[in-house]
C-alpha positions as CSV (number, residue, x, y, z in Angstrom):
1,M,5.4,-143.5,-29.7
2,P,7.9,-144.8,-32.2
3,H,7.7,-148.4,-33.4
4,A,10.1,-150.4,-31.1
5,L,10.6,-153.1,-33.8
6,W,10.6,-151.1,-36.9
7,Q,14.1,-152.6,-37.8
8,L,12.7,-156.1,-37.9
9,Q,9.4,-155.2,-39.8
10,G,10.6,-152.3,-41.9
11,E,9.4,-148.8,-42.6
12,R,5.7,-148.5,-43.5
13,R,3.5,-145.7,-44.4
14,A,-0.4,-145.6,-43.8
15,I,-2.4,-145.3,-47.1
16,L,-5.5,-143.0,-46.3
17,E,-8.3,-142.5,-48.6
18,T,-10.4,-139.3,-48.4
19,V,-14.1,-139.9,-48.1
20,E,-17.1,-137.5,-47.8
21,V,-19.3,-138.5,-44.8
22,H,-22.3,-136.3,-44.0
23,G,-20.9,-133.4,-45.8
24,Q,-17.5,-133.5,-44.3
25,N,-14.2,-134.9,-45.7
26,T,-12.7,-137.6,-43.5
27,Q,-9.7,-140.0,-44.0
28,V,-10.3,-143.6,-44.0
29,F,-7.5,-146.1,-43.5
30,K,-7.0,-148.4,-46.4
31,G,-3.8,-150.4,-45.8
32,W,0.0,-150.0,-45.5
33,E,2.6,-149.3,-48.1
34,T,6.1,-150.6,-47.4
35,I,8.7,-148.0,-47.6
36,S,11.8,-150.2,-46.8
37,Q,12.1,-153.9,-46.2
38,G,13.0,-155.0,-42.6
39,T,15.4,-157.8,-41.4
40,M,12.6,-160.3,-41.3
41,S,9.9,-161.5,-43.8
42,A,6.3,-160.7,-42.9
43,Q,5.7,-164.3,-41.9
44,E,8.8,-164.3,-39.5
45,Y,7.9,-161.0,-38.0
46,D,4.3,-162.1,-37.2
47,Q,5.6,-165.3,-35.6
48,A,8.1,-163.3,-33.6
49,V,5.5,-160.7,-32.4
50,G,3.2,-163.6,-31.6
51,D,5.8,-165.3,-29.5
52,L,6.6,-162.1,-27.8
53,V,2.8,-161.4,-27.0
54,N,2.5,-164.8,-25.6
55,F,5.5,-164.6,-23.3
56,L,4.4,-161.1,-22.0
57,Q,0.9,-162.4,-21.2
58,W,2.4,-165.5,-19.4
59,M,4.7,-163.1,-17.4
60,G,1.8,-161.0,-16.6
61,E,-0.1,-163.9,-14.8
62,P,1.9,-167.0,-14.6
63,A,-0.6,-168.8,-12.3
64,Q,-3.4,-168.5,-14.9
65,N,-3.1,-172.2,-15.9
66,T,-3.4,-173.2,-12.0
67,R,-6.4,-170.9,-11.6
68,I,-8.2,-172.3,-14.7
69,R,-7.5,-175.9,-13.7
70,V,-8.9,-175.2,-10.1
71,G,-11.8,-173.3,-11.6
72,V,-12.9,-176.4,-13.6
73,G,-12.6,-178.6,-10.6
74,V,-14.8,-176.3,-8.6
75,L,-17.5,-176.2,-11.4
76,I,-17.5,-180.0,-11.6
77,F,-17.8,-180.2,-7.8
78,L,-20.8,-177.8,-7.8
79,G,-22.5,-179.6,-10.6
80,I,-22.2,-182.9,-8.7
81,F,-23.3,-181.3,-5.5
82,I,-26.4,-179.6,-7.1
83,L,-27.4,-183.2,-8.4
84,I,-27.0,-184.5,-4.8
85,A,-29.0,-181.7,-3.3
86,W,-31.8,-181.9,-5.8
87,R,-32.2,-185.6,-5.2
88,L,-32.1,-185.0,-1.3
89,N,-34.7,-182.3,-1.6
90,A,-36.9,-184.6,-3.6
91,A,-36.6,-187.3,-0.9
92,F,-37.3,-185.0,1.9
93,W,-40.4,-183.5,0.2
94,K,-41.9,-186.7,-1.2
95,D,-44.1,-187.4,1.9
96,V,-45.2,-183.8,2.1
97,K,-47.2,-183.8,-1.1
């Protein structure tokens, strides 16, 4: 699949090194070589891609913040309920011993 943002990043080529592993030659990725500069600097491109990824993640599940907030509330409630149930169990069984 072609790189959709290649004009912003610029053209790059993979640098591969041939290494012998268990008697077979394999190519190992070592880095990128810039062929032509894009319209953005590396820092601007990284910032733009980070913003795009964050937006797409939010669009994929916009209710995530609400779900996390409700989950924290449920866990706090369960923690308090466990303490109450533990003390109530101790009160019921204190005469049995």
